[in-house]
C-alpha positions in Angstrom: 59.1 -21.1 69.0 55.7 -19.3 69.2 53.5 -19.5 66.1 50.9 -16.8 65.6 47.7 -18.3 64.2 46.6 -17.0 60.8 43.4 -14.9 60.7 41.4 -13.2 58.0 42.8 -10.1 56.3 42.0 -6.5 57.2 39.8 -4.5 54.8 41.0 -3.0 51.6 41.2 0.8 51.7 41.1 3.9 49.5 38.5 2.5 47.1 37.7 4.5 43.9 35.3 3.8 41.1 35.7 4.3 37.3 32.5 3.6 35.2 32.4 1.9 31.9 29.7 0.2 29.8 27.8 -2.1 32.2 30.8 -2.3 34.4 32.7 -0.6 37.2 36.5 -0.7 37.7 37.3 -0.5 41.4 40.8 0.6 42.4 42.0 0.0 46.0 44.9 -0.3 48.3 45.4 -3.9 49.5 45.3 -4.5 53.3 48.7 -4.2 54.9 47.7 -6.9 57.4 46.9 -10.0 55.4 46.2 -12.0 58.5 49.4 -14.0 58.2 48.2 -15.8 55.1 48.5 -14.7 51.4 45.5 -13.1 49.8 44.0 -15.5 47.3 41.0 -13.5 46.0 38.6 -10.7 46.7 34.8 -10.6 47.2 32.6 -7.7 46.1 29.2 -6.4 47.0 27.1 -4.1 44.8 24.3 -3.6 47.4 26.3 -2.0 50.2 27.2 -5.2 51.9 23.9 -7.1 51.9 25.6 -9.9 49.9 29.0 -10.7 48.5 30.3 -12.5 45.4 33.8 -13.9 44.9 35.6 -12.9 41.7 35.8 -15.7 39.2 38.5 -16.3 38.1 40.2 -15.1 41.3 42.0 -11.7 41.4 44.6 -10.5 43.8 45.6 -7.1 42.5 44.0 -3.7 42.0 42.0 -2.7 40.1 39.1 -5.2 39.9 36.3 -5.1 37.3 32.7 -5.8 38.3 30.7 -6.6 35.2 27.1 -7.4 34.2 25.7 -4.2 35.7 23.0 -1.9 34.4 24.0 1.4 32.8 22.5 4.4 34.6 22.0 2.5 37.9 23.9 3.6 41.0 25.8 0.8 42.9 27.2 0.9 46.4 30.3 -1.2 46.3 32.3 -2.8 49.0 35.3 -5.2 48.9 36.6 -8.0 51.2 40.0 -9.6 50.9 40.1 -13.4 51.1 43.0 -15.6 52.4 43.2 -19.3 53.5 41.2 -18.4 56.6 38.3 -16.9 54.7 36.9 -13.4 53.9 38.1 -10.5 56.0 36.5 -7.2 57.0 34.5 -5.2 54.5 35.9 -2.0 53.1 34.2 1.3 53.2 31.6 1.9 50.5 32.3 3.6 47.1 29.5 4.4 44.7 29.6 4.1 41.0 27.2 4.3 38.0 28.0 2.3 34.9 27.7 4.4 31.7 28.3 4.2 28.0 28.0 6.7 25.2 24.6 7.7 24.0 22.8 6.4 20.9 22.8 8.6 17.8 20.3 11.5 17.4 17.7 10.6 14.7 15.4 12.3 12.2 17.7 15.1 11.3 16.3 17.9 9.1 18.2 20.9 7.9 17.3 24.6 7.2 19.7 26.8 5.4 20.6 30.2 7.0 23.0 33.0 6.1 26.4 31.3 6.5 24.7 28.8 8.8 22.7 25.6 9.0 19.8 25.0 11.5 19.6 21.3 12.3 16.5 19.8 14.0 16.6 16.3 15.4 15.2 13.9 17.9 17.5 13.3 20.9 18.6 9.7 21.5 16.1 7.7 23.6 18.9 5.7 25.1 21.4 8.1 26.7 23.8 5.4 27.9 22.9 5.9 31.5 24.1 9.5 31.8 22.5 12.8 30.9 23.4 14.2 27.4 25.5 17.3 28.1 26.3 18.5 24.6 26.3 17.6 20.9 29.1 17.4 18.4 28.7 18.2 14.7 30.4 17.3 11.5 30.1 19.3 8.3 32.4 17.0 6.2 30.4 13.8 6.2 31.8 12.5 9.5 35.6 13.0 8.9 35.8 15.3 11.9 33.5 16.5 14.7 33.4 19.7 16.7 31.6 20.2 20.0 29.1 23.1 20.3 30.4 25.9 22.4 28.7 26.9 24.6 27.2 23.4 25.1 23.7 22.8 23.7 21.3 20.0 24.7 18.1 20.7 22.7 16.9 20.7 19.2 17.4 22.7 16.9 21.1 23.5 16.9 22.7 26.2 14.7 26.0 25.6 13.0 27.7 28.9 12.0 30.7 30.0 10.0 29.8 28.2 6.9 30.2 29.4 3.3 27.1 30.4 1.4 26.4 28.3 -1.7 28.5 25.4 -0.5 26.7 22.1 0.2 27.5 20.5 3.6 26.9 16.9 4.7 26.1 17.3 8.4 26.0 14.7 11.1 25.5 14.9 14.9 26.8 13.0 17.9 25.3 13.1 21.4 27.8 13.5 24.3 27.6 12.4 27.9 30.1 11.8 30.7 31.3 8.6 28.8 32.1 10.6 25.7 30.6 11.0 22.2 28.3 8.4 20.8 27.9 7.1 17.3 27.2 9.5 14.5 23.7 10.2 13.2 22.6 9.7 9.6 23.6 12.7 7.5 21.5 15.6 6.2 22.6 18.0 3.4 22.3 21.7 3.8 23.5 24.5 1.5 23.7 27.9 3.4 22.3 30.9 1.5 23.1 34.6 1.6 20.8 36.6 3.8 18.0 38.3 1.9 16.2 41.1 3.7 12.6 40.3 4.5 10.4 42.0 1.8 7.8 43.3 4.2 4.5 42.2 5.6 0.9 41.8 4.7 -1.8 44.0 6.2 -5.1 42.3 7.2 -8.1 44.4 8.2 -11.3 43.1 9.7 -13.1 40.9 7.1 -10.1 40.8 4.6 -8.2 37.5 4.2 -6.4 35.3 1.7 -7.7 32.1 0.1 -5.3 29.3 -0.6 -5.8 26.5 -3.2 -5.4 23.5 -2.8 -5.0 24.4 0.9 -2.8 22.9 3.6 -3.4 19.6 5.4 -0.9 19.0 8.2 -2.2 15.5 8.7 -1.7 13.1 11.6 2.1 13.4 12.2 4.5 16.1 13.1 4.0 19.7 11.9 5.1 23.2 12.4 3.2 26.4 11.8 5.0 29.7 12.4 5.0 33.3 11.6 5.7 36.8 12.8 2.5 38.8 13.7 1.7 42.4 14.7 -1.7 43.1 16.2 -2.5 46.8 15.8 -6.1 46.7 17.0 -7.4 44.6 19.8 -7.6 41.0 21.1 -11.1 39.7 20.6 -12.5 37.5 23.3 -15.8 36.3 21.8 -16.5 34.5 18.6 -16.7 35.8 15.8 -14.2 38.4 17.0 -11.2 36.1 17.6 -7.9 36.9 15.9 -7.3 34.2 13.3 -4.1 33.2 11.7 -5.0 30.1 9.6 -8.1 28.0 9.1 -11.3 27.1 7.3 -14.7 28.5 6.9 -17.9 26.9 8.2 -19.0 23.8 6.1 -15.8 23.9 4.0 -12.9 21.6 4.9 -13.9 19.0 7.5 -11.0 18.2 9.8 -8.9 21.1 8.7 -6.9 22.9 11.4 -8.2 26.3 12.6 -5.6 28.4 14.5 -6.6 31.6 16.4 -6.0 33.8 19.4 -9.1 33.8 21.7 -7.7 36.5 24.0 -4.4 38.3 24.7 -2.7 35.2 26.1 -4.5 32.1 24.7 -4.0 30.2 21.5 -6.8 27.8 20.3 -6.7 25.1 17.7 -9.9 23.5 16.4 -10.4 20.6 14.0 -13.0 22.0 11.6 -16.2 20.1 12.0 -14.4 17.3 13.9 -14.6 18.6 17.5 -11.9 18.8 20.2 -10.6 22.3 20.8 -7.1 22.5 22.1 -5.7 25.6 24.0 -2.3 26.9 25.0 -1.9 29.7 27.5 0.8 32.2 28.3 1.6 33.7 31.7 1.6 37.3 30.5 -0.4 39.3 27.9 0.8 39.5 24.4 1.4 43.1 23.7 -0.4 45.1 20.9 1.5 47.2 18.4 4.6 45.0 18.5 6.1 42.2 16.5 6.0 38.7 17.9 7.1 35.3 16.7 4.6 32.5 16.9 5.1 28.7 16.5 2.8 25.8 16.9 4.7 22.5 16.9 3.9 18.8 17.1 6.6 16.2 17.0 6.4 12.6 15.8 5.4 11.4 19.3 2.4 13.7 19.1 3.7 16.1 21.8 2.4 19.5 20.9 2.9 23.0 22.3 2.9 26.7 21.2 5.6 29.3 21.6 5.5 33.1 21.6 8.8 34.8 21.0 10.5 31.5 21.5 9.0 31.0 25.0 6.9 27.9 25.6 3.2 28.1 26.7 2.8 27.8 30.5 -0.5 25.9 30.3 -2.3 23.5 28.0 -5.8 22.3 27.8 -8.3 20.2 25.9 -6.7 16.8 26.2 -6.4 14.6 29.3 -2.8 14.6 30.6 -1.8 18.1 29.6 1.1 19.2 31.7 3.7 22.0 31.7 2.4 23.8 28.6 2.4 20.7 26.4 0.0 17.8 25.7 -0.2 14.7 23.5 -2.4 15.6 20.5 -2.9 12.7 18.1 -5.7 14.3 16.1 -5.6 13.8 12.3 -5.9 17.2 10.6 -6.6 15.6 7.3 -8.7 18.5 6.0 -7.0 21.4 4.2 -6.7 24.8 6.0 -7.4 27.2 3.1 -7.9 30.7 4.6 -5.0 32.9 5.8 -6.0 35.5 8.3 -9.4 34.0 8.9 -11.3 31.2 10.5 -15.0 30.7 10.9 -14.7 32.5 14.3 -12.7 35.6 13.3 -10.2 37.5 11.2 -6.7 38.9 11.8 -6.3 42.5 12.7 -2.8 43.8 11.8 0.2 42.4 10.0 1.6 39.0 9.3 4.9 37.9 7.6 7.4 35.1 7.4 4.6 32.6 7.6 5.4 28.9 7.0 3.3 25.7 7.2 5.3 22.5 7.3 3.8 19.0 7.5 5.8 16.0 8.7 8.5 17.9 10.6 8.8 19.5 14.0 11.2 22.4 13.2 11.4 23.2 16.9 11.4 20.8 19.9 8.1 21.0 21.7 9.6 19.6 24.9 12.0 22.4 25.6 11.1 25.6 27.4 12.5 28.0 24.8 14.4 28.4 21.6 16.0 31.3 19.6 13.5 32.8 17.2 14.5 33.1 13.6 15.5 36.6 12.5 15.9 36.0 8.8 13.5 35.0 6.0 12.3 31.4 6.3 13.0 28.9 3.5 11.0 26.1 1.9 12.1 23.0 3.7 10.9 19.5 2.9 7.0 19.2 3.0 6.5 23.0 3.2 2.8 23.6 2.3 2.9 27.4 2.3 5.6 30.1 2.6 4.7 33.7 2.7 7.6 36.2 2.7 5.4 39.1 1.9 7.1 40.2 -1.3 3.6 40.7 -2.6 0.1 39.6 -1.5 -0.5 36.5 -3.7 3.0 34.8 -3.8 3.6 31.5 -2.2 7.4 31.2 -2.1 7.1 27.4 -1.7 5.2 27.3 -5.1 2.4 25.1 -3.7 -0.6 27.3 -3.1 -2.5 29.5 -5.5 -3.4 32.6 -3.4 -6.3 34.9 -4.1 -7.7 37.9 -2.4 -10.9 38.1 -0.4 -11.3 41.8 0.3 -8.2 44.0 0.3 -5.1 42.6 1.9 -2.2 44.9 1.1 1.6 44.6 1.1 3.9 46.9 3.2 7.6 47.0 2.5 8.4 49.2 5.5 6.5 47.4 8.3 8.4 44.3 9.2 10.1 42.6 12.2 13.6 42.7 10.8 
């Protein structure tokens, strides 16, 4: 009788990888030729064959689970079958990346809309090892969740189809290839019926409004936004800049001044405190047309400006500015107390739907664009001023006492929507 000596097994074939939290499950077809000796274990490599580790305890069937991996890191996996003669030939490589679901979004804040809720948030820092591809929302305190369609990946998100006057307890979940993560803390929003914008305020050269006690946006997040209409010209030299909000010379030290210094550049200045910050746009801002403006800083001090929902293309004034944004950690502790004027100029034209919010980034300064609001703004938490232009001296947030300096007039017919 002739006895065939045993040898090591052939390689496993048809490897496929399924990711999970810090692990990969590798399915395979065992070798048909076992080398004349039963397979007793498998070895695996996660570095494309540079080194191998035997499974402990031993495994002899498909699939096998490789644990202790790092989420988000790609691994090149090979397998070897082992029998009494040792480890056989290595398989072909299969790649896999362990993932888990993302952490929860944080810092939710809600703004009521007409049959809708606008939810701002900070995306999860830990995404589970895979890009966040969508968010889910709950309007019933977490009992059920619905994915946004089409998918959305940036703050803020808008939830529609709600009932005006009904309070909703809203939560969000981030979604990646592993599924939906844990729910965020909740925020309450009550949608309100759309009320037509009352009009706008007309500012002419030298005329402006005085606010008392004024608006200090401080050292954290903030949002300053409005609709504006320049019906004259873009000044390029002080004192002919086009000013939206600010302070007068020798008034509020460290108050924020906000103005256009030409037809495509926004400038902010800390009154009496130095450091002028600019944001530039790739094309000129047209005259005799309504535009939406927003200056936004988040809790990480990332700041940018938007015109008509489109982010600035350049930023200057602070080292490290890039891509239309920069890290601005200045403390604007002084109170901006002039509307339509700074010490370097006055507004020429119309302004409406003007809101100053301290402590909250209503929009995400890291995104390239957002959908501009086309209904009257509301007084969210920490609103310092809300001008809806029903008349000249009303602050709809009830914080500021507004007085005239010159003749600012109200127009009920000239408005963006």
